[in-house]
PAZAPA-4460 file (N, C-alpha, C; in steps of 0.05 Angstrom, whole numbers, plus 32768, in hexadecimal, padded with zeros to 4 digits):
% residues 247
    n_x    n_y    n_z   ca_x   ca_y   ca_z    c_x    c_y    c_z   seq   type   mol
   7B83   7B5B   794F   7B7B   7B73   795C   7B5E   7B75   795E     1      R     A
   7B54   7B84   7973   7B3A   7B85   797D   7B2C   7B6C   7989     2      G     A
   7B3B   7B56   798F   7B2C   7B40   799D   7B36   7B41   79BA     3      K     A
   7B3B   7B56   79C5   7B43   7B57   79E3   7B26   7B57   79F0     4      A     A
   7B2A   7B4A   7A09   7B12   7B4A   7A1C   7B13   7B5D   7A31     5      G     A
   7AFD   7B61   7A3F   7AFD   7B73   7A52   7AFA   7B65   7A6E     6      L     A
   7B0A   7B6B   7A82   7B07   7B60   7A9E   7AEB   7B6A   7AA9     7      S     A
   7AE4   7B56   7AB9   7ACB   7B58   7AC7   7AD4   7B6A   7AE4     8      N     A
   7AC5   7B7F   7AEB   7AD3   7B8C   7B03   7ABB   7B88   7B17     9      L     A
   7AB4   7B72   7B19   7A9A   7B67   7B2A   7A83   7B5F   7B1A    10      G     A
   7A73   7B6B   7B1E   7A5B   7B64   7B09   7A59   7B7A   7AF3    11      N     A
   7A6C   7B7D   7AE5   7A6B   7B92   7ACE   7A68   7B89   7AB6    12      T     A
   7A62   7B6F   7AB3   7A5B   7B66   7A96   7A4A   7B75   7A85    13      C     A
   7A34   7B81   7A91   7A24   7B92   7A81   7A2F   7BA6   7A72    14      F     A
   7A46   7BB6   7A85   7A57   7BC9   7A76   7A67   7BBE   7A61    15      M     A
   7A76   7BA6   7A68   7A86   7B9F   7A57   7A79   7B99   7A39    16      N     A
   7A62   7B89   7A3A   7A54   7B82   7A20   7A4B   7B95   7A10    17      S     A
   7A45   7BAE   7A1E   7A3F   7BC7   7A0F   7A59   7BD3   7A05    18      A     A
   7A6D   7BD7   7A13   7A86   7BDD   7A07   7A91   7BD1   79ED    19      L     A
   7A92   7BB1   79F2   7A99   7BA3   79D8   7A87   7BA9   79C2    20      Q     A
   7A70   7BAC   79C4   7A5F   7BB3   79B1   7A68   7BCF   79A1    21      C     A
   7A6E   7BE0   79B4   7A74   7C00   79A8   7A94   7BFC   7999    22      L     A
   7AA2   7BE8   79A7   7ABC   7BE4   799F   7ABD   7BD7   797F    23      S     A
   7AAA   7BC9   797B   7AAA   7BBD   7960   7A95   7BCB   794E    24      H     A
   7A8E   7BE1   7955   7A83   7BF7   7941   7A98   7C04   7930    25      S     A
   7A9E   7BF9   791A   7ABA   7C00   790E   7ABA   7C22   790A    26      S     A
   7AA4   7C32   7901   7AA9   7C49   78FC   7AB0   7C5B   7917    27      L     A
   7AA7   7C55   792D   7AAB   7C62   7947   7AC8   7C58   7950    28      L     A
   7AD1   7C41   794E   7AE7   7C37   7954   7AFC   7C43   7947    29      T     A
   7AFD   7C45   792C   7B0C   7C54   7919   7B10   7C71   7921    30      E     A
   7AFF   7C7E   7929   7AFB   7C99   792B   7B09   7C9D   7948    31      Y     A
   7B09   7C8C   795B   7B1C   7C90   7973   7B37   7C88   796E    32      F     A
   7B3D   7C72   795E   7B57   7C6C   795C   7B67   7C7D   794D    33      L     A
   7B59   7C8D   7938   7B68   7C9D   7929   7B6D   7CB9   7937    34      S     A
   7B65   7CBB   794F   7B68   7CD5   795F   7B59   7CED   7953    35      D     A
   7B45   7CE3   793F   7B39   7D00   7933   7B27   7D08   794B    36      K     A
   7B1F   7CFB   7960   7B0C   7D07   797B   7B1D   7D1C   7983    37      Y     A
   7B35   7D20   7985   7B45   7D33   7995   7B3D   7D4E   7985    38      L     A
   7B39   7D51   7973   7B2E   7D6B   7965   7B11   7D72   796B    39      T     A
   7B03   7D60   7972   7AE2   7D62   7977   7ADC   7D64   7994    40      D     A
   7AEF   7D5B   79AA   7AEA   7D60   79C5   7AE1   7D7A   79C8    41      I     A
   7AC9   7D80   79D5   7ABA   7D93   79DE   7AB8   7D9A   79F8    42      N     A
   7ACD   7DA6   7A08   7AD3   7DA8   7A23   7ABC   7DBF   7A2E    43      T     A
   7AB0   7DCE   7A1D   7AA0   7DE5   7A26   7A84   7DE0   7A28    44      D     A
   7A79   7DC5   7A20   7A5F   7DC0   7A1E   7A55   7DB8   7A3B    45      N     A
   7A43   7DCF   7A42   7A37   7DCD   7A5F   7A29   7DB4   7A67    46      P     A
   7A24   7DA2   7A4E   7A12   7D8A   7A5A   7A24   7D70   7A4E    47      I     A
   7A3E   7D79   7A48   7A50   7D61   7A48   7A61   7D59   7A5E    48      G     A
   7A75   7D4A   7A5C   7A8C   7D42   7A6D   7AA6   7D50   7A71    49      M     A
   7AA6   7D62   7A63   7AC1   7D71   7A61   7AD3   7D64   7A50    50      G     A
   7ACB   7D51   7A41   7ADC   7D40   7A2E   7AE7   7D29   7A39    51      G     A
   7AE2   7D27   7A55   7AF0   7D10   7A64   7AE8   7CF5   7A5D    52      E     A
   7ACB   7CF4   7A58   7AC1   7CDA   7A50   7ACB   7CD1   7A36    53      L     A
   7ACE   7CE1   7A24   7AD4   7CDA   7A05   7AF1   7CD3   7A09    54      A     A
   7B00   7CE3   7A18   7B22   7CDD   7A1E   7B27   7CBE   7A29    55      T     A
   7B13   7CBA   7A3E   7B18   7C9D   7A49   7B0E   7C89   7A37    56      E     A
   7AFD   7C8C   7A2A   7AF0   7C7C   7A16   7B02   7C75   7A00    57      Y     A
   7B0F   7C8E   79F6   7B26   7C88   79DF   7B3B   7C77   79EC    58      A     A
   7B47   7C7E   7A03   7B5D   7C6E   7A11   7B53   7C4F   7A13    59      N     A
   7B3B   7C4D   7A18   7B32   7C30   7A1A   7B30   7C21   79FD    60      L     A
   7B27   7C30   79E9   7B25   7C25   79D0   7B43   7C1F   79C8    61      T     A
   7B56   7C2F   79C9   7B72   7C2B   79C5   7B7E   7C14   79D1    62      G     A
   7B78   7C11   79EB   7B81   7BF9   79FA   7B75   7BE0   79F1    63      A     A
   7B58   7BDF   79E7   7B4C   7BCA   79DF   7B58   7BBF   79C2    64      L     A
   7B63   7BD0   79AF   7B68   7BD0   7995   7B89   7BD1   7993    65      W     A
   7B98   7BD1   79A9   7BB3   7BCF   799E   7BBD   7BB4   799C    66      R     A
   7BD5   7BB2   798B   7BE0   7B98   7984   7BE3   7B88   79A0    67      D     A
   7BDE   7B6C   799F   7BE1   7B5B   79B5   7BD2   7B5A   79CA    68      G     A
   7BBD   7B6D   79CA   7BAC   7B71   79E7   7B9C   7B57   79E7    69      A     A
   7B9A   7B4F   7A01   7B88   7B35   7A08   7B74   7B3D   7A18    70      L     A
   7B7C   7B4D   7A30   7B67   7B53   7A42   7B69   7B71   7A4B    71      T     A
   7B55   7B82   7A4D   7B5A   7B9B   7A58   7B45   7BA2   7A70    72      V     A
   7B4E   7BAD   7A82   7B42   7BB3   7A9B   7B34   7BCF   7A96    73      T     A
   7B1B   7BD5   7A96   7B0F   7BED   7A92   7B0E   7BFD   7AAB    74      P     A
   7B1A   7BFC   7AC1   7B14   7C0B   7ADB   7B18   7C24   7AD7    75      R     A
   7B2A   7C33   7AC8   7B2B   7C4F   7AC7   7B15   7C57   7AB2    76      K     A
   7B0A   7C4D   7AA2   7AF2   7C56   7A93   7AD9   7C56   7AA8    77      F     A
   7AD8   7C3F   7AB4   7AC1   7C3B   7AC5   7AC2   7C4F   7ADB    78      K     A
   7AD3   7C5A   7AE5   7AD6   7C6C   7AFD   7ACF   7C87   7AEE    79      S     A
   7AD8   7C8C   7AD5   7ACE   7CA7   7AC9   7AB3   7CA6   7AC2    80      S     A
   7AA5   7C91   7ABA   7A8C   7C8F   7AB0   7A79   7C8E   7ACC    81      L     A
   7A82   7C84   7AE6   7A75   7C82   7AFA   7A75   7CA2   7B09    82      A     A
   7A89   7CB1   7B01   7A8D   7CCC   7B0E   7A70   7CDF   7AFD    83      R     A
   7A6B   7CDC   7AE9   7A59   7CEA   7AD9   7A39   7CDD   7ADA    84      F     A
   7A3E   7CC0   7AE3   7A20   7CB0   7AE2   7A26   7C9B   7AFE    85      A     A
   7A1F   7CAC   7B16   7A21   7C9D   7B2E   7A12   7C82   7B2D    86      P     A
   79FF   7C7D   7B1B   79EF   7C68   7B1D   7A01   7C4F   7B13    87      Q     A
   7A17   7C58   7B08   7A28   7C3D   7AFD   7A43   7C3D   7B13    88      F     A
   7A44   7C49   7B28   7A58   7C44   7B3C   7A53   7C29   7B4B    89      S     A
   7A6D   7C1F   7B57   7A69   7C07   7B65   7A6B   7BEF   7B4F    90      G     A
   7A66   7BD6   7B55   7A6C   7BC1   7B44   7A53   7BAC   7B47    91      Y     A
   7A3F   7BB6   7B48   7A22   7BA7   7B45   7A18   7BA6   7B27    92      S     A
   7A05   7B95   7B22   79FF   7B95   7B03   79E9   7BAA   7AFF    93      Q     A
   79EC   7BB2   7AE9   79DC   7BC8   7ADC   79D1   7BC3   7AC2    94      Q     A
   79C3   7BD4   7AB7   79B6   7BD3   7A9F   79C9   7BDA   7A88    95      D     A
   79CD   7BC5   7A78   79E3   7BCD   7A60   79D4   7BE3   7A4B    96      A     A
   79BB   7BE1   7A45   79AE   7BF6   7A35   79B3   7C10   7A42    97      Q     A
   79AD   7C15   7A59   79AD   7C30   7A68   79CB   7C3C   7A67    98      E     A
   79DC   7C28   7A6E   79F8   7C2F   7A6B   7A05   7C3A   7A4A    99      L     A
   79F6   7C2A   7A36   7A01   7C2D   7A20   79F4   7C4C   7A16   100      L     A
   79D6   7C50   7A22   79CB   7C68   7A19   79DA   7C82   7A26   101      A     A
   79E3   7C7D   7A42   79F4   7C93   7A4A   7A0C   7C99   7A3B   102      F     A
   7A1C   7C84   7A37   7A36   7C83   7A2B   7A35   7C92   7A10   103      L     A
   7A22   7C89   79FF   7A1F   7C98   79E3   7A19   7CB6   79EA   104      L     A
   7A08   7CBB   79FA   79F9   7CD5   79FD   7A13   7CE8   7A07   105      D     A
   7A24   7CDC   7A1D   7A3D   7CEC   7A2A   7A55   7CF0   7A12   106      G     A
   7A59   7CD8   7A01   7A6D   7CDB   79E9   7A67   7CF5   79D4   107      L     A
   7A49   7CF2   79D2   7A3D   7D04   79BD   7A45   7D1F   79CB   108      H     A
   7A3D   7D28   79E2   7A43   7D43   79ED   7A5C   7D4C   79EF   109      E     A
   7A70   7D33   79F5   7A8B   7D3F   79F9   7A99   7D40   79E1   110      D     A
   7A8E   7D38   79C6   7A97   7D38   79AF   7A86   7D4B   799E   111      L     A
   7A74   7D5B   79A3   7A63   7D6D   7995   7A73   7D81   7989   112      N     A
   7A6F   7D84   796F   7A82   7D97   795D   7A73   7DB5   7966   113      R     A
   7A59   7DB2   7969   7A4C   7DCE   796B   7A50   7DD7   7989   114      V     A
   7A5E   7DF2   7987   7A66   7DFD   79A2   7A51   7E0D   79AA   115      K     A
   7A41   7E19   7994   7A2C   7E2F   799C   7A12   7E23   7992   116      K     A
   7A00   7E1A   799F   79E9   7E0B   7995   79D4   7E25   798B   117      K     A
   79CB   7E24   7970   79B7   7E3B   796A   79A1   7E30   7971   118      P     A
   798D   7E42   7972   796F   7E3D   7978   7963   7E38   7959   119      Y     A
   7954   7E22   7958   794A   7E15   7945   792B   7E14   7943   120      V     A
   791D   7E1F   7930   78FD   7E24   7935   78F1   7E0B   7926   121      E     A
   78E5   7DF9   7933   78DA   7DE3   7923   78C0   7DEF   7913   122      E     A
   78C0   7DE6   78FA   78AB   7DEE   78E6   7896   7DD7   78E1   123      R     A
   787C   7DDF   78DC   7863   7DC7   78D7   7871   7DBC   78B7   124      D     A
   7867   7DA4   78B4   786A   7D97   789A   7859   7DA6   7883   125      S     A
   7845   7DAF   7887   7830   7DBD   7872   7834   7DB1   7858   126      H     A
   7831   7D97   7858   782B   7D8C   783D   7844   7D83   782F   127      G     A
   7859   7D8B   783B   7878   7D82   782B   787D   7D69   782D   128      R     A
   7891   7D5F   781B   7896   7D43   7819   78A5   7D3D   782E   129      T     A
   78A6   7D20   7833   78B5   7D14   784B   78D7   7D1E   7846   130      D     A
   78DA   7D1D   7831   78FB   7D20   782E   7901   7D3C   7834   131      A     A
   78F2   7D4F   782E   78F5   7D6B   7832   78F6   7D70   7851   132      D     A
   78DD   7D65   785F   78DD   7D66   787D   78F8   7D58   788B   133      I     A
   78FB   7D40   7882   7916   7D2F   788A   7929   7D3F   788B   134      A     A
   7933   7D4B   7872   794A   7D5B   7872   794C   7D73   7886   135      D     A
   7935   7D84   7886   7933   7D98   7895   7936   7D95   78B2   136      E     A
   792A   7D7A   78BA   792A   7D75   78D5   7944   7D6C   78DE   137      S     A
   7955   7D5E   78CB   7971   7D54   78D1   7985   7D6B   78D2   138      W     A
   7981   7D7D   78C0   7994   7D95   78C0   798D   7DA6   78D9   139      E     A
   7977   7DAA   78E1   7970   7DB8   78FD   797D   7DA7   7916   140      A     A
   797C   7D8D   7918   7988   7D7A   7929   79A7   7D7D   7926   141      H     A
   79B5   7D79   790F   79CA   7D7D   7915   79D9   7D9A   7912   142      T     A
   79CA   7DAF   7912   79D0   7DCA   7919   79D9   7DCB   7936   143      A     A
   79CE   7DB8   7949   79D2   7DB5   7966   79DF   7DA2   796C   144      R     A
   79E2   7D8B   795C   79F1   7D75   7967   7A00   7D66   794E   145      N     A
   7A17   7D6D   7950   7A2A   7D5F   7939   7A41   7D57   7942   146      N     A
   7A44   7D3C   7942   7A5C   7D28   794F   7A5B   7D11   7941   147      S     A
   7A74   7D01   7948   7A76   7CE7   793A   7A61   7CD4   7944   148      C     A
   7A4F   7CD9   795E   7A3D   7CC5   7964   7A22   7CCC   7951   149      I     A
   7A1F   7CE4   7950   7A0A   7CEB   793C   7A0F   7CE3   7926   150      V     A
   7A25   7CE2   7916   7A2A   7CD5   78F9   7A29   7CBA   78F8   151      D     A
   7A2E   7CAD   7910   7A30   7C8D   7910   7A16   7C81   7919   152      T     A
   7A0D   7C8B   792D   79F5   7C7E   793B   79DA   7C89   7936   153      F     A
   79D6   7CA3   792F   79BE   7CB4   7932   79AD   7CB1   7914   154      Q     A
   7997   7CB3   7918   7983   7CAF   7902   7965   7CC2   7903   155      G     A
   7957   7CB8   78F6   793B   7CCC   78F7   7928   7CB4   78F4   156      Q     A
   790E   7CBA   7902   78FA   7CA5   7901   78E1   7CBC   78FA   157      Y     A
   78CE   7CAD   78EA   78BC   7CC0   78E3   78A2   7CBD   78F2   158      R     A
   7892   7CD2   78FC   7879   7CCB   790B   7865   7CDD   78FD   159      S     A
   784C   7CD4   78FC   7835   7CE3   78EF   7820   7CEB   7902   160      T     A
   7813   7D01   7907   77FF   7D08   7918   77EA   7D12   7906   161      L     A
   77D0   7D06   790D   77B8   7D0B   78FB   77A6   7D11   790B   162      V     A
   7797   7D2C   7905   7782   7D35   7918   7767   7D26   790F   163      C     A
   7753   7D1A   7923   7741   7D0E   791D   772A   7D1E   7913   164      P     A
   772E   7D35   7919   7717   7D48   7916   7719   7D56   78F7   165      T     A
   7730   7D5E   78F1   7731   7D6F   78D9   7745   7D5D   78C4   166      C     A
   7750   7D4A   78CE   7761   7D39   78BF   7778   7D45   78B6   167      G     A
   7782   7D60   78C0   779A   7D65   78BC   77B3   7D52   78C4   168      N     A
   77C7   7D52   78B5   77DF   7D3D   78B7   77FA   7D49   78BE   169      K     A
   7803   7D44   78D2   781C   7D53   78DB   7835   7D3D   78D9   170      S     A
   7847   7D3F   78CB   785D   7D2B   78C7   7878   7D35   78D3   171      V     A
   7886   7D28   78E7   789C   7D30   78F6   78B4   7D1C   78F0   172      K     A
   78C9   7D26   78F2   78E1   7D13   78EE   78F4   7D17   7909   173      F     A
   78F2   7D03   791E   7901   7D07   7936   791E   7CF9   7934   174      D     A
   7934   7D05   7941   794A   7CF5   7940   7948   7CDF   7959   175      P     A
   7955   7CC6   7950   795C   7CB7   796A   7977   7CA8   7965   176      F     A
   7981   7CA2   7981   799B   7C95   7984   7999   7C77   7985   177      M     A
   7982   7C6C   7991   797F   7C4D   7996   7961   7C4A   7992   178      Y     A
   795A   7C30   7987   7940   7C27   7983   793B   7C0E   7992   179      L     A
   7928   7C10   79A7   7922   7BF8   79B4   7910   7BE4   79A8   180      S     A
   791D   7BCA   799C   7908   7BBA   798B   7905   7BA3   7999   181      I     A
   78E9   7B9A   799B   78E4   7B81   79A6   78EF   7B6B   799A   182      P     A
   78F7   7B57   79AD   7903   7B40   799E   78EC   7B2B   799C   183      L     A
   78E9   7B1F   7980   78D1   7B0D   797D   78D7   7AF7   798D   184      P     A
   78BC   7AEC   7996   78BE   7AD6   79A7   78AF   7ABD   7996   185      T     A
   78BD   7AA5   799B   78B3   7A8D   798A   789D   7A82   7999   186      S     A
   7887   7A7C   798D   786E   7A70   7999   786E   7A53   7994   187      R     A
   7887   7A46   798D   788E   7A2C   798D   78A7   7A24   799E   188      E     A
   78A7   7A07   799E   78BE   79FF   79AC   78C1   79E3   79A1   189      R     A
   78DF   79DC   79A3   78E6   79C1   799E   78E6   79B0   79B1   190      M     A
   78DA   7994   79B2   78DC   797F   79C4   78E7   7963   79B9   191      I     A
   78F6   795C   79C8   7903   7944   79B9   78F4   792A   79CA   192      K     A
   78EB   791C   79B2   78D9   7901   79BA   78E7   78E8   79AF   193      V     A
   78F0   78D6   79C0   78F9   78BD   79B9   78DF   78A9   79B2   194      T     A
   78E0   789E   799B   78CE   788D   7993   78D6   786F   7995   195      L     A
   78CB   7862   79A4   78D2   7846   79AC   78BE   782D   79A1   196      V     A
   78C3   7822   7989   78B1   780C   797D   78B9   77F1   7984   197      T     A
   78A5   77E2   7989   78A7   77C6   7990   789A   77B8   797B   198      Y     A
   78A8   77A3   7974   78A0   778D   795E   78B3   7776   7961   199      G     A
   78B5   776F   7945   78CF   775C   7946   78E5   7768   794B   200      E     A
   78E9   7780   7947   7901   7790   7952   78FC   77A8   7962   201      H     A
   790D   77AC   7975   7907   77C3   7985   791C   77DC   797E   202      V     A
   790E   77F3   7974   7920   7805   796D   7914   7823   7978   203      S     A
   792A   7833   797A   7924   7851   7988   7930   785F   7975   204      A     A
   791D   7878   7974   7922   788E   795E   791B   78A5   796D   205      V     A
   792D   78B9   796D   7929   78D2   797E   7922   78E9   796A   206      T     A
   7909   78F5   7968   7904   790A   7956   7903   7927   7969   207      Y     A
   790A   793A   795B   7905   7957   7963   78EA   7960   7958   208      G     A
   78D6   7968   7969   78BE   7971   7961   78BB   798D   796B   209      L     A
   78B0   799C   7951   78AB   79B9   7957   788D   79B7   795F   210      K     A
   7884   79C3   7977   786A   79C6   797D   7863   79DC   798B   211      V     A
   7847   79E6   798C   7843   7A02   799B   784B   7A01   79B5   212      P     A
   7855   7A14   79C2   7858   7A19   79DF   7843   7A11   79F3   213      K     A
   7827   7A16   79E5   780F   7A14   79F5   7802   79F9   79EE   214      T     A
   7812   79E9   79E3   7808   79D2   79D8   77FF   79BE   79EF   215      G     A
   77F6   79A4   79E8   77F3   7991   7A01   77FC   7974   79EE   216      D     A
   77FB   7960   7A01   7800   7945   79F8   77F7   793C   79DE   217      I     A
   77DC   7942   79D9   77D2   7938   79BF   77DF   7946   79A7   218      A     A
   77E4   7961   79AC   77F5   7971   7997   780D   7962   7995   219      T     A
   781D   795D   79A6   7839   794D   79A8   7838   7932   7996   220      L     A
   781E   7925   799E   781C   7907   7991   7818   790B   7976   221      T     A
   7807   791F   796E   7804   7924   7951   7817   792A   7940   222      L     A
   782B   793A   794F   7846   7941   7941   7855   7929   7940   223      A     A
   7858   7917   7951   7867   78FF   7950   785F   78ED   793A   224      L     A
   7844   78E9   793B   7838   78D7   7926   783B   78E2   7907   225      C     A
   7838   78FC   7903   7843   7907   78E8   785B   7905   78E2   226      E     A
   7871   7906   78F4   788C   7909   78E8   7897   78E8   78E9   227      I     A
   7887   78D7   78FA   7893   78BE   78F8   787B   78AA   78E8   228      A     A
   7867   78B7   78DA   7855   78A5   78CA   7849   788D   78D6   229      D     A
   783B   7896   78EA   7830   7882   78FF   7810   7886   78FD   230      I     A
   7802   786E   78F3   77E4   7872   78F4   77DB   786A   790F   231      D     A
   77CD   787A   791C   77C3   7874   7936   77AA   785F   7939   232      T     A
   779E   785E   791A   7789   7847   791B   7794   782C   7921   233      M     A
   77AB   7827   7919   77B8   780D   791C   77CD   780A   7930   234      Y     A
   77D7   781D   7938   77F1   7820   794E   77E7   7831   7964   235      E     A
   77ED   7825   797C   77E8   7832   7997   7802   783F   799C   236      R     A
   77FF   785A   79A4   7817   786E   79B1   7810   7871   79CF   237      I     A
   7826   786A   79DC   7826   7873   79F9   783C   788A   7A00   238      V     A
   7834   789E   7A0A   7847   78B2   7A0F   784D   78AE   7A30   239      M     A
   7868   78B6   7A30   7874   78B2   7A4E   7889   78C5   7A50   240      L     A
   7890   78CE   7A6A   78A8   78E1   7A6E   78BD   78D0   7A7F   241      E     A
   78D6   78CD   7A7B   78EC   78C1   7A8B   78F8   78DA   7A95   242      V     A
   78F8   78DA   7AB3   7904   78F0   7ABE   7911   78E2   7AD7   243      Y     A
   792D   78EA   7AD9   793B   78DB   7AEB   793A   78BC   7AEC   244      N     A
   793B   78B0   7ADC   793C   7894   7AD7   7921   7888   7AE0   245      H     A
   7908   789B   7AE1   78EC   7892   7AE9   78D9   7895   7AD3   246      R     A
   78C8   7887   7ACD   78B2   788A   7ABD   789C   789C   7AC8   247      I     A
***
């Protein structure tokens, strides 16, 4: 169970990849498969989707996790999504992160257990401990936002503001649903070099060399000499590239 694929409705791989990620978020999937969501659907939320988005997502989750399911066509879910977010109508490629953000927000509002949101006044930190400020901030947040999405995906990040004149420090804890994290980029690359030696016997050995992306031929030669134990005082190296059977 859970290994079913999603049919591509044109160029909807951006949607399918986001849905598969959510489908394999075990806490969320168990919540929908157990029908717990039925008691949480908030049809009166003015910024929700009347429970329609949550219902269609629950139907899709059930189809993906039913016994023997191989392929599911998410056409009905996509139609419901496009009705509330016209930018996802049609079958052209869109941004997966944008869809995921809208879907999580939409599910949260459809499943928000708070029927009447109270007014919550934000207090200054006034030198209190981080734990106290964090607890107070989370209480204020969940007084207005209480759903399975909050329980599963939301957290808090700490921000500090210091006045450059008086040195007064203000600490805040703000809720987040998703964090954009930069992917580390490698400053090195692998290059395969075949070392052909001539003498009594001809041999060819291929090495994988890790060199800087901004390196030059001298850098490549030095790396080869180190790994192959070549002394350039006594041996001559000629570097060449073979491309399309030509040197």
